[in-house]
mmCIF file of the N, C-alpha and C atoms, coordinates in Angstrom:
data_MODEL
# 
_entry.id   MODEL 
# 
loop_
_atom_site.group_PDB 
_atom_site.id 
_atom_site.type_symbol 
_atom_site.label_atom_id 
_atom_site.label_alt_id 
_atom_site.label_comp_id 
_atom_site.label_asym_id 
_atom_site.label_entity_id 
_atom_site.label_seq_id 
_atom_site.pdbx_PDB_ins_code 
_atom_site.Cartn_x 
_atom_site.Cartn_y 
_atom_site.Cartn_z 
_atom_site.occupancy 
_atom_site.B_iso_or_equiv 
_atom_site.pdbx_formal_charge 
_atom_site.auth_seq_id 
_atom_site.auth_comp_id 
_atom_site.auth_asym_id 
_atom_site.auth_atom_id 
_atom_site.pdbx_PDB_model_num 
ATOM 1   N N  . UNK A 1 1  ? 7.403  -11.532 31.659  1.00 0.00 ? 1  UNK A N  1 
ATOM 2   C CA . UNK A 1 1  ? 6.862  -10.405 30.928  1.00 0.00 ? 1  UNK A CA 1 
ATOM 3   C C  . UNK A 1 1  ? 5.833  -9.722  31.831  1.00 0.00 ? 1  UNK A C  1 
ATOM 4   N N  . UNK A 1 2  ? 6.027  -8.432  32.040  1.00 0.00 ? 2  UNK A N  1 
ATOM 5   C CA . UNK A 1 2  ? 5.085  -7.720  32.904  1.00 0.00 ? 2  UNK A CA 1 
ATOM 6   C C  . UNK A 1 2  ? 3.905  -7.143  32.107  1.00 0.00 ? 2  UNK A C  1 
ATOM 7   N N  . UNK A 1 3  ? 2.987  -6.532  32.824  1.00 0.00 ? 3  UNK A N  1 
ATOM 8   C CA . UNK A 1 3  ? 1.743  -6.041  32.234  1.00 0.00 ? 3  UNK A CA 1 
ATOM 9   C C  . UNK A 1 3  ? 1.995  -4.990  31.151  1.00 0.00 ? 3  UNK A C  1 
ATOM 10  N N  . UNK A 1 4  ? 2.898  -4.064  31.410  1.00 0.00 ? 4  UNK A N  1 
ATOM 11  C CA . UNK A 1 4  ? 3.137  -3.002  30.416  1.00 0.00 ? 4  UNK A CA 1 
ATOM 12  C C  . UNK A 1 4  ? 3.713  -3.560  29.119  1.00 0.00 ? 4  UNK A C  1 
ATOM 13  N N  . UNK A 1 5  ? 4.580  -4.554  29.221  1.00 0.00 ? 5  UNK A N  1 
ATOM 14  C CA . UNK A 1 5  ? 5.125  -5.180  28.011  1.00 0.00 ? 5  UNK A CA 1 
ATOM 15  C C  . UNK A 1 5  ? 4.029  -5.889  27.224  1.00 0.00 ? 5  UNK A C  1 
ATOM 16  N N  . UNK A 1 6  ? 3.128  -6.578  27.933  1.00 0.00 ? 6  UNK A N  1 
ATOM 17  C CA . UNK A 1 6  ? 2.016  -7.257  27.269  1.00 0.00 ? 6  UNK A CA 1 
ATOM 18  C C  . UNK A 1 6  ? 1.119  -6.254  26.558  1.00 0.00 ? 6  UNK A C  1 
ATOM 19  N N  . UNK A 1 7  ? 0.826  -5.140  27.203  1.00 0.00 ? 7  UNK A N  1 
ATOM 20  C CA . UNK A 1 7  ? -0.026 -4.124  26.586  1.00 0.00 ? 7  UNK A CA 1 
ATOM 21  C C  . UNK A 1 7  ? 0.652  -3.495  25.369  1.00 0.00 ? 7  UNK A C  1 
ATOM 22  N N  . UNK A 1 8  ? 1.949  -3.285  25.455  1.00 0.00 ? 8  UNK A N  1 
ATOM 23  C CA . UNK A 1 8  ? 2.701  -2.730  24.332  1.00 0.00 ? 8  UNK A CA 1 
ATOM 24  C C  . UNK A 1 8  ? 2.678  -3.703  23.151  1.00 0.00 ? 8  UNK A C  1 
ATOM 25  N N  . UNK A 1 9  ? 2.872  -4.984  23.427  1.00 0.00 ? 9  UNK A N  1 
ATOM 26  C CA . UNK A 1 9  ? 2.836  -6.001  22.370  1.00 0.00 ? 9  UNK A CA 1 
ATOM 27  C C  . UNK A 1 9  ? 1.440  -6.120  21.766  1.00 0.00 ? 9  UNK A C  1 
ATOM 28  N N  . UNK A 1 10 ? 0.426  -6.017  22.612  1.00 0.00 ? 10 UNK A N  1 
ATOM 29  C CA . UNK A 1 10 ? -0.952 -6.086  22.111  1.00 0.00 ? 10 UNK A CA 1 
ATOM 30  C C  . UNK A 1 10 ? -1.233 -4.916  21.169  1.00 0.00 ? 10 UNK A C  1 
ATOM 31  N N  . UNK A 1 11 ? -0.800 -3.724  21.563  1.00 0.00 ? 11 UNK A N  1 
ATOM 32  C CA . UNK A 1 11 ? -0.992 -2.550  20.719  1.00 0.00 ? 11 UNK A CA 1 
ATOM 33  C C  . UNK A 1 11 ? -0.266 -2.683  19.397  1.00 0.00 ? 11 UNK A C  1 
ATOM 34  N N  . UNK A 1 12 ? 0.957  -3.215  19.449  1.00 0.00 ? 12 UNK A N  1 
ATOM 35  C CA . UNK A 1 12 ? 1.725  -3.408  18.219  1.00 0.00 ? 12 UNK A CA 1 
ATOM 36  C C  . UNK A 1 12 ? 1.051  -4.439  17.321  1.00 0.00 ? 12 UNK A C  1 
ATOM 37  N N  . UNK A 1 13 ? 0.531  -5.506  17.908  1.00 0.00 ? 13 UNK A N  1 
ATOM 38  C CA . UNK A 1 13 ? -0.152 -6.545  17.133  1.00 0.00 ? 13 UNK A CA 1 
ATOM 39  C C  . UNK A 1 13 ? -1.398 -5.972  16.452  1.00 0.00 ? 13 UNK A C  1 
ATOM 40  N N  . UNK A 1 14 ? -2.166 -5.164  17.173  1.00 0.00 ? 14 UNK A N  1 
ATOM 41  C CA . UNK A 1 14 ? -3.356 -4.547  16.588  1.00 0.00 ? 14 UNK A CA 1 
ATOM 42  C C  . UNK A 1 14 ? -2.975 -3.615  15.438  1.00 0.00 ? 14 UNK A C  1 
ATOM 43  N N  . UNK A 1 15 ? -1.914 -2.860  15.641  1.00 0.00 ? 15 UNK A N  1 
ATOM 44  C CA . UNK A 1 15 ? -1.433 -1.948  14.591  1.00 0.00 ? 15 UNK A CA 1 
ATOM 45  C C  . UNK A 1 15 ? -0.962 -2.738  13.371  1.00 0.00 ? 15 UNK A C  1 
ATOM 46  N N  . UNK A 1 16 ? -0.222 -3.804  13.593  1.00 0.00 ? 16 UNK A N  1 
ATOM 47  C CA . UNK A 1 16 ? 0.257  -4.638  12.489  1.00 0.00 ? 16 UNK A CA 1 
ATOM 48  C C  . UNK A 1 16 ? -0.907 -5.228  11.689  1.00 0.00 ? 16 UNK A C  1 
ATOM 49  N N  . UNK A 1 17 ? -1.935 -5.699  12.394  1.00 0.00 ? 17 UNK A N  1 
ATOM 50  C CA . UNK A 1 17 ? -3.109 -6.252  11.708  1.00 0.00 ? 17 UNK A CA 1 
ATOM 51  C C  . UNK A 1 17 ? -3.824 -5.183  10.888  1.00 0.00 ? 17 UNK A C  1 
ATOM 52  N N  . UNK A 1 18 ? -3.955 -3.989  11.445  1.00 0.00 ? 18 UNK A N  1 
ATOM 53  C CA . UNK A 1 18 ? -4.615 -2.886  10.739  1.00 0.00 ? 18 UNK A CA 1 
ATOM 54  C C  . UNK A 1 18 ? -3.877 -2.556  9.439   1.00 0.00 ? 18 UNK A C  1 
ATOM 55  N N  . UNK A 1 19 ? -2.573 -2.388  9.531   1.00 0.00 ? 19 UNK A N  1 
ATOM 56  C CA . UNK A 1 19 ? -1.810 -2.013  8.338   1.00 0.00 ? 19 UNK A CA 1 
ATOM 57  C C  . UNK A 1 19 ? -1.705 -3.163  7.342   1.00 0.00 ? 19 UNK A C  1 
ATOM 58  N N  . UNK A 1 20 ? -1.715 -4.398  7.806   1.00 0.00 ? 20 UNK A N  1 
ATOM 59  C CA . UNK A 1 20 ? -1.723 -5.539  6.891   1.00 0.00 ? 20 UNK A CA 1 
ATOM 60  C C  . UNK A 1 20 ? -3.009 -5.543  6.076   1.00 0.00 ? 20 UNK A C  1 
ATOM 61  N N  . UNK A 1 21 ? -4.128 -5.238  6.718   1.00 0.00 ? 21 UNK A N  1 
ATOM 62  C CA . UNK A 1 21 ? -5.400 -5.179  6.001   1.00 0.00 ? 21 UNK A CA 1 
ATOM 63  C C  . UNK A 1 21 ? -5.405 -4.014  5.011   1.00 0.00 ? 21 UNK A C  1 
ATOM 64  N N  . UNK A 1 22 ? -4.871 -2.864  5.425   1.00 0.00 ? 22 UNK A N  1 
ATOM 65  C CA . UNK A 1 22 ? -4.794 -1.711  4.522   1.00 0.00 ? 22 UNK A CA 1 
ATOM 66  C C  . UNK A 1 22 ? -3.953 -2.049  3.292   1.00 0.00 ? 22 UNK A C  1 
ATOM 67  N N  . UNK A 1 23 ? -2.810 -2.687  3.511   1.00 0.00 ? 23 UNK A N  1 
ATOM 68  C CA . UNK A 1 23 ? -1.936 -3.079  2.404   1.00 0.00 ? 23 UNK A CA 1 
ATOM 69  C C  . UNK A 1 23 ? -2.652 -4.040  1.461   1.00 0.00 ? 23 UNK A C  1 
ATOM 70  N N  . UNK A 1 24 ? -3.356 -5.012  2.036   1.00 0.00 ? 24 UNK A N  1 
ATOM 71  C CA . UNK A 1 24 ? -4.075 -5.986  1.228   1.00 0.00 ? 24 UNK A CA 1 
ATOM 72  C C  . UNK A 1 24 ? -5.134 -5.311  0.356   1.00 0.00 ? 24 UNK A C  1 
ATOM 73  N N  . UNK A 1 25 ? -5.867 -4.362  0.926   1.00 0.00 ? 25 UNK A N  1 
ATOM 74  C CA . UNK A 1 25 ? -6.892 -3.649  0.162   1.00 0.00 ? 25 UNK A CA 1 
ATOM 75  C C  . UNK A 1 25 ? -6.274 -2.808  -0.951  1.00 0.00 ? 25 UNK A C  1 
ATOM 76  N N  . UNK A 1 26 ? -5.147 -2.161  -0.676  1.00 0.00 ? 26 UNK A N  1 
ATOM 77  C CA . UNK A 1 26 ? -4.479 -1.360  -1.699  1.00 0.00 ? 26 UNK A CA 1 
ATOM 78  C C  . UNK A 1 26 ? -3.946 -2.231  -2.833  1.00 0.00 ? 26 UNK A C  1 
ATOM 79  N N  . UNK A 1 27 ? -3.375 -3.372  -2.485  1.00 0.00 ? 27 UNK A N  1 
ATOM 80  C CA . UNK A 1 27 ? -2.863 -4.289  -3.509  1.00 0.00 ? 27 UNK A CA 1 
ATOM 81  C C  . UNK A 1 27 ? -4.006 -4.812  -4.367  1.00 0.00 ? 27 UNK A C  1 
ATOM 82  N N  . UNK A 1 28 ? -5.127 -5.139  -3.731  1.00 0.00 ? 28 UNK A N  1 
ATOM 83  C CA . UNK A 1 28 ? -6.296 -5.604  -4.475  1.00 0.00 ? 28 UNK A CA 1 
ATOM 84  C C  . UNK A 1 28 ? -6.793 -4.510  -5.425  1.00 0.00 ? 28 UNK A C  1 
ATOM 85  N N  . UNK A 1 29 ? -6.822 -3.273  -4.962  1.00 0.00 ? 29 UNK A N  1 
ATOM 86  C CA . UNK A 1 29 ? -7.261 -2.156  -5.806  1.00 0.00 ? 29 UNK A CA 1 
ATOM 87  C C  . UNK A 1 29 ? -6.309 -1.966  -6.989  1.00 0.00 ? 29 UNK A C  1 
ATOM 88  N N  . UNK A 1 30 ? -5.013 -2.110  -6.756  1.00 0.00 ? 30 UNK A N  1 
ATOM 89  C CA . UNK A 1 30 ? -4.049 -2.000  -7.851  1.00 0.00 ? 30 UNK A CA 1 
ATOM 90  C C  . UNK A 1 30 ? -4.249 -3.104  -8.882  1.00 0.00 ? 30 UNK A C  1 
ATOM 91  N N  . UNK A 1 31 ? -4.505 -4.312  -8.411  1.00 0.00 ? 31 UNK A N  1 
ATOM 92  C CA . UNK A 1 31 ? -4.749 -5.415  -9.339  1.00 0.00 ? 31 UNK A CA 1 
ATOM 93  C C  . UNK A 1 31 ? -6.006 -5.167  -10.171 1.00 0.00 ? 31 UNK A C  1 
ATOM 94  N N  . UNK A 1 32 ? -7.035 -4.647  -9.544  1.00 0.00 ? 32 UNK A N  1 
ATOM 95  C CA . UNK A 1 32 ? -8.264 -4.327  -10.272 1.00 0.00 ? 32 UNK A CA 1 
ATOM 96  C C  . UNK A 1 32 ? -8.010 -3.238  -11.316 1.00 0.00 ? 32 UNK A C  1 
ATOM 97  N N  . UNK A 1 33 ? -7.222 -2.238  -10.936 1.00 0.00 ? 33 UNK A N  1 
ATOM 98  C CA . UNK A 1 33 ? -6.893 -1.173  -11.887 1.00 0.00 ? 33 UNK A CA 1 
ATOM 99  C C  . UNK A 1 33 ? -6.097 -1.725  -13.069 1.00 0.00 ? 33 UNK A C  1 
ATOM 100 N N  . UNK A 1 34 ? -5.206 -2.657  -12.794 1.00 0.00 ? 34 UNK A N  1 
ATOM 101 C CA . UNK A 1 34 ? -4.414 -3.254  -13.863 1.00 0.00 ? 34 UNK A CA 1 
ATOM 102 C C  . UNK A 1 34 ? -5.308 -4.090  -14.777 1.00 0.00 ? 34 UNK A C  1 
ATOM 103 N N  . UNK A 1 35 ? -6.235 -4.851  -14.198 1.00 0.00 ? 35 UNK A N  1 
ATOM 104 C CA . UNK A 1 35 ? -7.138 -5.678  -14.999 1.00 0.00 ? 35 UNK A CA 1 
ATOM 105 C C  . UNK A 1 35 ? -8.051 -4.826  -15.872 1.00 0.00 ? 35 UNK A C  1 
ATOM 106 N N  . UNK A 1 36 ? -8.503 -3.683  -15.353 1.00 0.00 ? 36 UNK A N  1 
ATOM 107 C CA . UNK A 1 36 ? -9.422 -2.829  -16.109 1.00 0.00 ? 36 UNK A CA 1 
ATOM 108 C C  . UNK A 1 36 ? -8.697 -1.954  -17.128 1.00 0.00 ? 36 UNK A C  1 
ATOM 109 N N  . UNK A 1 37 ? -7.374 -1.968  -17.117 1.00 0.00 ? 37 UNK A N  1 
ATOM 110 C CA . UNK A 1 37 ? -6.615 -1.196  -18.088 1.00 0.00 ? 37 UNK A CA 1 
ATOM 111 C C  . UNK A 1 37 ? -6.303 0.221   -17.646 1.00 0.00 ? 37 UNK A C  1 
ATOM 112 N N  . UNK A 1 38 ? -6.639 0.571   -16.419 1.00 0.00 ? 38 UNK A N  1 
ATOM 113 C CA . UNK A 1 38 ? -6.337 1.919   -15.929 1.00 0.00 ? 38 UNK A CA 1 
ATOM 114 C C  . UNK A 1 38 ? -4.833 2.135   -15.789 1.00 0.00 ? 38 UNK A C  1 
ATOM 115 N N  . UNK A 1 39 ? -4.118 1.063   -15.493 1.00 0.00 ? 39 UNK A N  1 
ATOM 116 C CA . UNK A 1 39 ? -2.656 1.136   -15.454 1.00 0.00 ? 39 UNK A CA 1 
ATOM 117 C C  . UNK A 1 39 ? -2.102 -0.021  -16.265 1.00 0.00 ? 39 UNK A C  1 
ATOM 118 N N  . UNK A 1 40 ? -1.008 0.241   -16.998 1.00 0.00 ? 40 UNK A N  1 
ATOM 119 C CA . UNK A 1 40 ? -0.394 -0.785  -17.837 1.00 0.00 ? 40 UNK A CA 1 
ATOM 120 C C  . UNK A 1 40 ? 0.656  -1.583  -17.077 1.00 0.00 ? 40 UNK A C  1 
ATOM 121 N N  . UNK A 1 41 ? 1.442  -0.897  -16.290 1.00 0.00 ? 41 UNK A N  1 
ATOM 122 C CA . UNK A 1 41 ? 2.549  -1.544  -15.597 1.00 0.00 ? 41 UNK A CA 1 
ATOM 123 C C  . UNK A 1 41 ? 2.741  -0.872  -14.245 1.00 0.00 ? 41 UNK A C  1 
ATOM 124 N N  . UNK A 1 42 ? 3.271  -1.603  -13.304 1.00 0.00 ? 42 UNK A N  1 
ATOM 125 C CA . UNK A 1 42 ? 3.500  -1.040  -11.973 1.00 0.00 ? 42 UNK A CA 1 
ATOM 126 C C  . UNK A 1 42 ? 4.583  0.022   -11.994 1.00 0.00 ? 42 UNK A C  1 
ATOM 127 N N  . UNK A 1 43 ? 5.570  -0.121  -12.867 1.00 0.00 ? 43 UNK A N  1 
ATOM 128 C CA . UNK A 1 43 ? 6.739  0.750   -12.823 1.00 0.00 ? 43 UNK A CA 1 
ATOM 129 C C  . UNK A 1 43 ? 6.829  1.692   -14.018 1.00 0.00 ? 43 UNK A C  1 
ATOM 130 N N  . UNK A 1 44 ? 5.818  1.736   -14.830 1.00 0.00 ? 44 UNK A N  1 
ATOM 131 C CA . UNK A 1 44 ? 5.850  2.579   -16.013 1.00 0.00 ? 44 UNK A CA 1 
ATOM 132 C C  . UNK A 1 44 ? 5.594  4.038   -15.630 1.00 0.00 ? 44 UNK A C  1 
ATOM 133 N N  . UNK A 1 45 ? 6.433  4.935   -16.135 1.00 0.00 ? 45 UNK A N  1 
ATOM 134 C CA . UNK A 1 45 ? 6.269  6.356   -15.862 1.00 0.00 ? 45 UNK A CA 1 
ATOM 135 C C  . UNK A 1 45 ? 5.207  6.904   -16.810 1.00 0.00 ? 45 UNK A C  1 
ATOM 136 N N  . UNK A 1 46 ? 4.212  7.618   -16.281 1.00 0.00 ? 46 UNK A N  1 
ATOM 137 C CA . UNK A 1 46 ? 3.174  8.180   -17.150 1.00 0.00 ? 46 UNK A CA 1 
ATOM 138 C C  . UNK A 1 46 ? 3.765  9.144   -18.180 1.00 0.00 ? 46 UNK A C  1 
ATOM 139 N N  . UNK A 1 47 ? 3.178  9.174   -19.364 1.00 0.00 ? 47 UNK A N  1 
ATOM 140 C CA . UNK A 1 47 ? 3.687  10.020  -20.449 1.00 0.00 ? 47 UNK A CA 1 
ATOM 141 C C  . UNK A 1 47 ? 3.642  11.497  -20.080 1.00 0.00 ? 47 UNK A C  1 
ATOM 142 N N  . UNK A 1 48 ? 2.591  11.927  -19.401 1.00 0.00 ? 48 UNK A N  1 
ATOM 143 C CA . UNK A 1 48 ? 2.492  13.355  -19.073 1.00 0.00 ? 48 UNK A CA 1 
ATOM 144 C C  . UNK A 1 48 ? 3.614  13.789  -18.136 1.00 0.00 ? 48 UNK A C  1 
ATOM 145 N N  . UNK A 1 49 ? 4.152  12.898  -17.325 1.00 0.00 ? 49 UNK A N  1 
ATOM 146 C CA . UNK A 1 49 ? 5.266  13.251  -16.436 1.00 0.00 ? 49 UNK A CA 1 
ATOM 147 C C  . UNK A 1 49 ? 6.528  13.487  -17.247 1.00 0.00 ? 49 UNK A C  1 
ATOM 148 N N  . UNK A 1 50 ? 6.760  12.667  -18.294 1.00 0.00 ? 50 UNK A N  1 
ATOM 149 C CA . UNK A 1 50 ? 7.925  12.844  -19.154 1.00 0.00 ? 50 UNK A CA 1 
ATOM 150 C C  . UNK A 1 50 ? 7.864  14.191  -19.862 1.00 0.00 ? 50 UNK A C  1 
ATOM 151 N N  . UNK A 1 51 ? 6.700  14.544  -20.367 1.00 0.00 ? 51 UNK A N  1 
ATOM 152 C CA . UNK A 1 51 ? 6.531  15.793  -21.090 1.00 0.00 ? 51 UNK A CA 1 
ATOM 153 C C  . UNK A 1 51 ? 6.754  16.996  -20.172 1.00 0.00 ? 51 UNK A C  1 
ATOM 154 N N  . UNK A 1 52 ? 6.303  16.912  -18.942 1.00 0.00 ? 52 UNK A N  1 
ATOM 155 C CA . UNK A 1 52 ? 6.479  18.009  -17.995 1.00 0.00 ? 52 UNK A CA 1 
ATOM 156 C C  . UNK A 1 52 ? 7.943  18.163  -17.624 1.00 0.00 ? 52 UNK A C  1 
ATOM 157 N N  . UNK A 1 53 ? 8.676  17.071  -17.513 1.00 0.00 ? 53 UNK A N  1 
ATOM 158 C CA . UNK A 1 53 ? 10.094 17.133  -17.149 1.00 0.00 ? 53 UNK A CA 1 
ATOM 159 C C  . UNK A 1 53 ? 10.930 17.766  -18.247 1.00 0.00 ? 53 UNK A C  1 
ATOM 160 N N  . UNK A 1 54 ? 10.525 17.605  -19.519 1.00 0.00 ? 54 UNK A N  1 
ATOM 161 C CA . UNK A 1 54 ? 11.284 18.157  -20.645 1.00 0.00 ? 54 UNK A CA 1 
ATOM 162 C C  . UNK A 1 54 ? 11.134 19.677  -20.732 1.00 0.00 ? 54 UNK A C  1 
ATOM 163 N N  . UNK A 1 55 ? 10.032 20.203  -20.236 1.00 0.00 ? 55 UNK A N  1 
ATOM 164 C CA . UNK A 1 55 ? 9.768  21.645  -20.368 1.00 0.00 ? 55 UNK A CA 1 
ATOM 165 C C  . UNK A 1 55 ? 10.508 22.448  -19.372 1.00 0.00 ? 55 UNK A C  1 
# 
């Protein structure tokens, strides 16, 4: 493995770690929203969207 391949892998690893942390924070925020009652279900369509689609 040459230097450029190592640097490319290092950059990819750093990017993967960054996005893994972002995903973890978003999932935690969703769980908090669910616990506080801000959202009922992950896949439930909001009522106002149904009403807008009918018009």
